[in-house]
C-alpha positions as CSV (number, residue, x, y, z in Angstrom):
1,M,-2.4,7.6,41.6
2,K,-2.3,3.8,42.7
3,I,-2.0,1.4,39.8
4,R,-4.8,-1.3,40.3
5,S,-4.1,-4.2,37.7
6,K,-7.6,-5.4,37.3
7,E,-8.9,-2.5,36.1
8,F,-6.6,-3.0,32.7
9,R,-7.7,-7.0,33.0
10,V,-10.0,-8.1,30.2
11,P,-12.8,-10.4,31.4
12,E,-13.4,-13.7,30.7
13,D,-15.9,-14.6,28.2
14,D,-17.0,-10.9,27.4
15,T,-17.0,-8.9,24.2
16,V,-14.4,-6.5,23.6
17,D,-14.9,-2.9,21.9
18,L,-11.4,-1.4,21.8
19,G,-13.2,2.2,20.9
20,K,-14.1,1.9,24.8
21,W,-10.7,1.1,26.1
22,P,-8.5,4.4,26.3
23,T,-5.0,4.8,24.7
24,R,-4.4,7.4,27.6
25,V,-5.3,7.8,31.1
26,E,-4.3,10.1,34.1
27,P,-0.5,9.3,34.7
28,V,0.5,7.7,37.9
29,Y,3.7,10.0,38.0
30,A,3.7,13.9,38.5
31,S,7.4,14.3,37.0
32,K,10.0,12.6,35.0
33,D,12.1,12.3,38.4
34,E,8.9,10.8,40.2
35,Y,8.2,8.5,37.0
36,E,11.9,7.1,37.1
37,E,11.9,6.8,40.8
38,I,8.6,4.6,40.5
39,L,10.5,2.9,37.9
40,R,13.7,2.0,39.9
41,A,11.4,1.1,42.7
42,H,9.3,-1.9,40.3
43,V,12.7,-2.7,38.8
44,G,14.2,-3.3,42.2
45,K,11.1,-5.6,43.5
46,L,11.2,-7.6,40.0
47,S,14.7,-8.3,40.4
48,K,14.3,-9.6,44.0
49,L,11.4,-11.7,43.2
50,Q,12.9,-13.0,39.8
51,R,15.8,-14.3,42.0
52,L,13.1,-15.9,44.3
53,L,11.4,-17.4,41.2
54,Y,14.9,-19.1,39.8
55,A,15.7,-20.5,43.4
56,C,12.4,-21.8,43.7
57,E,12.1,-23.5,40.4
58,R,8.4,-24.3,41.5
59,H,6.8,-22.1,38.4
60,A,8.0,-20.2,35.1
61,L,6.5,-17.0,33.9
62,L,5.7,-16.3,30.2
63,L,5.1,-12.7,29.3
64,I,3.5,-12.0,25.9
65,F,3.7,-8.5,24.4
66,Q,1.3,-7.9,21.4
67,G,0.5,-4.2,19.8
68,M,0.4,-2.3,16.6
69,D,3.9,-1.4,15.3
70,A,5.4,1.7,17.5
71,S,3.4,0.6,20.6
72,G,6.1,0.5,22.7
73,K,6.9,-3.5,23.1
74,D,10.4,-3.1,22.8
75,G,10.6,0.1,25.1
76,A,8.6,-1.5,28.0
77,I,10.6,-4.7,27.5
78,R,13.8,-3.0,28.1
79,H,13.3,-0.8,30.5
80,V,10.7,-2.8,33.1
81,M,13.1,-5.6,32.7
82,S,16.2,-3.9,33.0
83,G,16.7,-5.5,36.7
84,V,16.3,-8.7,35.9
85,N,19.3,-11.7,35.7
86,P,19.8,-12.5,32.1
87,Q,20.4,-15.7,33.2
88,G,16.7,-16.3,34.0
89,C,15.1,-14.7,31.6
90,E,14.9,-14.8,27.7
91,V,13.4,-12.8,24.7
92,F,11.8,-14.3,22.0
93,S,10.9,-12.0,18.8
94,F,8.9,-13.8,16.5
95,K,9.0,-12.4,13.3
96,Q,7.5,-13.8,10.0
97,P,8.0,-17.4,10.1
98,S,10.6,-19.4,8.0
99,S,10.0,-22.2,5.4
100,S,10.8,-24.7,7.8
101,E,8.6,-23.5,10.7
102,L,5.5,-23.2,8.1
103,K,5.7,-26.8,7.8
104,H,4.6,-27.4,11.5
105,D,1.4,-26.5,13.4
106,F,0.9,-22.6,14.0
107,L,1.9,-23.0,17.5
108,W,5.2,-25.2,17.2
109,R,7.7,-22.2,17.1
110,A,6.2,-20.9,20.2
111,V,6.2,-24.3,22.0
112,R,10.0,-24.6,21.5
113,D,10.7,-21.4,23.2
114,L,8.7,-21.9,26.2
115,P,10.7,-20.9,29.7
116,E,11.5,-23.7,32.0
117,R,10.4,-23.6,35.6
118,G,12.5,-21.0,37.4
119,R,12.7,-18.9,34.6
120,I,10.8,-15.9,33.0
121,G,10.2,-15.8,29.1
122,I,9.1,-13.3,27.2
123,F,7.8,-13.2,23.8
124,N,7.8,-9.8,21.7
125,R,4.9,-10.7,19.4
126,S,3.8,-14.4,19.6
127,Y,1.7,-17.1,18.2
128,Y,-1.4,-14.7,18.6
129,E,0.1,-13.2,15.5
130,E,-1.6,-16.3,13.8
131,T,-5.0,-14.7,14.6
132,L,-4.2,-11.1,13.8
133,I,-2.0,-10.4,10.7
134,V,-3.1,-13.9,9.3
135,R,-6.5,-12.5,9.5
136,V,-6.0,-9.4,8.2
137,H,-4.0,-10.5,5.4
138,P,-5.6,-14.2,4.8
139,E,-3.7,-15.0,1.5
140,L,-0.7,-15.9,4.1
141,L,-2.7,-18.9,4.9
142,Q,-1.5,-20.8,1.6
143,N,2.0,-20.4,2.9
144,E,0.8,-22.3,5.8
145,G,-0.8,-25.2,3.6
146,L,-4.0,-24.0,4.2
147,P,-5.5,-22.8,1.2
148,D,-9.1,-23.1,1.6
149,A,-8.8,-21.2,4.8
150,R,-10.6,-18.0,4.5
151,S,-11.0,-14.9,6.9
152,D,-14.6,-15.0,7.1
153,D,-14.4,-18.6,8.3
154,K,-15.7,-18.4,11.9
155,A,-15.4,-21.7,12.3
156,F,-11.5,-21.8,11.5
157,W,-10.9,-18.7,13.9
158,K,-12.9,-20.6,16.7
159,G,-10.6,-23.2,16.3
160,R,-7.3,-21.5,16.1
161,F,-8.7,-19.6,19.6
162,R,-9.5,-22.6,21.1
163,S,-6.0,-24.4,20.1
164,I,-4.4,-21.6,22.2
165,V,-6.7,-21.5,24.8
166,D,-6.0,-25.3,25.3
167,L,-2.2,-24.6,25.3
168,E,-2.5,-22.2,27.9
169,H,-4.6,-23.9,30.0
170,H,-2.1,-27.2,29.7
171,L,0.6,-24.5,30.6
172,H,-0.8,-23.2,33.8
173,V,-1.8,-26.8,35.1
174,N,2.1,-27.6,34.5
175,R,3.0,-24.0,36.4
176,T,3.5,-21.7,33.8
177,R,1.9,-18.4,34.7
178,I,1.1,-16.4,31.6
179,V,0.6,-12.7,31.3
180,K,-0.6,-11.2,28.0
181,F,-0.1,-7.5,27.5
182,F,-2.0,-5.5,24.5
183,L,0.0,-2.2,24.0
184,H,-3.3,-0.2,23.0
185,V,-1.9,2.9,21.1
186,S,-4.0,5.4,19.1
187,E,-3.5,6.0,15.1
188,D,-2.7,9.5,16.0
189,E,0.2,8.5,18.2
190,Q,1.3,5.9,16.1
191,K,2.0,8.6,13.2
192,Q,3.6,10.7,15.6
193,R,6.0,8.1,16.6
194,F,6.7,7.1,12.7
195,L,7.2,10.9,11.6
196,A,10.1,10.9,15.0
197,R,11.5,7.8,13.4
198,I,12.0,9.2,10.4
199,D,13.0,12.5,11.6
200,N,15.8,11.0,13.6
201,P,18.6,9.4,11.6
202,E,19.2,6.9,14.6
203,K,16.0,5.6,14.6
204,N,15.5,5.5,10.7
205,W,16.3,1.8,10.9
206,K,13.3,1.0,12.5
207,F,10.8,2.3,9.9
208,S,9.8,0.9,6.7
209,L,7.6,1.9,3.6
210,S,5.6,-1.4,5.0
211,D,4.7,0.0,8.2
212,V,2.8,2.8,6.1
213,E,0.9,0.5,4.3
214,E,-0.3,-1.6,7.3
215,R,-1.7,1.5,8.5
216,K,-4.1,1.4,5.7
217,F,-5.5,-1.8,7.8
218,W,-6.0,-0.2,11.1
219,K,-9.6,-1.1,11.3
220,H,-9.1,-4.5,10.2
221,Y,-6.3,-5.0,12.7
222,M,-8.6,-3.2,15.7
223,K,-11.4,-6.0,15.0
224,A,-9.1,-8.7,15.0
225,Y,-7.9,-7.7,18.5
226,E,-11.3,-7.5,19.7
227,H,-12.1,-10.9,18.1
228,C,-8.7,-12.5,19.8
229,L,-9.0,-10.5,23.2
230,A,-12.6,-11.5,23.9
231,A,-11.9,-15.3,22.8
232,T,-8.1,-16.1,24.7
233,S,-8.7,-13.9,27.8
234,T,-9.3,-16.4,30.6
235,K,-8.5,-16.3,34.7
236,K,-5.4,-19.0,33.8
237,A,-4.0,-16.5,31.0
238,P,-5.4,-12.6,31.1
239,W,-4.9,-10.2,28.7
240,Y,-4.5,-6.6,29.8
241,V,-4.9,-3.9,27.5
242,V,-2.6,-1.3,28.5
243,P,-3.0,2.6,27.4
244,A,0.0,3.1,25.4
245,D,0.2,6.7,23.8
246,D,2.3,7.5,27.3
247,K,5.1,5.4,27.0
248,E,6.6,6.0,30.6
249,N,3.1,5.3,32.1
250,A,2.8,2.2,30.1
251,R,5.8,0.9,31.8
252,L,4.7,1.7,35.2
253,I,1.4,-0.4,34.5
254,V,3.3,-2.9,32.7
255,S,5.5,-3.3,35.7
256,Q,3.0,-3.3,38.5
257,I,0.8,-6.0,36.6
258,I,4.1,-8.1,36.3
259,L,4.9,-7.5,40.1
260,D,1.4,-8.4,41.3
261,T,1.5,-11.5,39.1
262,L,4.9,-12.9,40.7
263,E,3.7,-11.9,44.0
264,S,0.9,-14.1,44.1
265,L,2.7,-17.1,43.7
266,D,3.6,-19.6,46.1
267,M,7.3,-19.1,46.5
268,S,10.0,-19.6,48.7
269,Y,14.0,-20.1,48.8
270,P,14.7,-24.1,49.2
271,E,15.2,-25.0,52.7
272,V,18.8,-26.2,53.9
273,S,18.5,-29.6,55.5
274,E,19.4,-30.0,59.3
275,A,22.9,-31.9,58.6
276,R,23.7,-29.5,55.9
277,Q,23.1,-26.6,58.6
278,Q,25.7,-28.7,61.0
279,E,27.9,-28.7,58.0
280,M,28.3,-24.7,58.0
281,P,30.2,-24.0,60.8
282,E,33.0,-26.3,59.6
283,I,32.8,-25.2,55.9
284,R,33.0,-21.5,57.0
285,R,36.2,-22.6,59.4
286,Q,38.2,-24.5,56.3
287,L,37.6,-21.2,54.2
288,A,38.8,-19.1,57.0
289,E,42.3,-20.9,57.0
């Protein structure tokens, strides 16, 4: 089965009903061995393209991962990007904002960590949390100095979405390519993964009581994601809804989308001047002595 990136892309200016987006699709691999073989091939291609991106210094790539707890964000980043040179790639995980960060606008702390041209930046959660968890728990807005903002204030959220779209348009114009992944896991699959974390002592650290409490807001989160995806998926900075109940399949889909994005960029290795080329034989002779 061939992975067609466009099948997972959220259309621009369209409504989103996550109930109609599958959390599981037919796997592109027939066995674990085949999965590992495909992933190795993808990782190898990504490694080569990342070296080209780094040498070219014409574009930056920003990958954004969003999803409910236990949707597989960490695993996707770890496996898909395993062959990328750390010198040209950085991962940022955005947790609860600090008191200092709360004194700035909601985009400020993410803008600090944007990748420079030639590099890949990965946001494990992002500024989109400010349209998700904050929308589900509007009392958090008081910490941002916005006590009058309400979860039912459509104008407020429309303005926040507009700020994001404007930022991403600005970044695209300045050669930062943005790809956004929503790892779409089912409520039942999340429960099974939580139980697995409880039963495995080595994974207990990844689980807390607050994870269970947040499950009570599942429908609210799905509605918040629907608004978010519909308002901010654009041709220049698209959202991809990745079926995430099958972790291995999700990783292959994510890696193919990243490959397609990198391959679409106008990249080439820097040309060596004629004068420099003429110097090469002499440099080689000196090194051989």
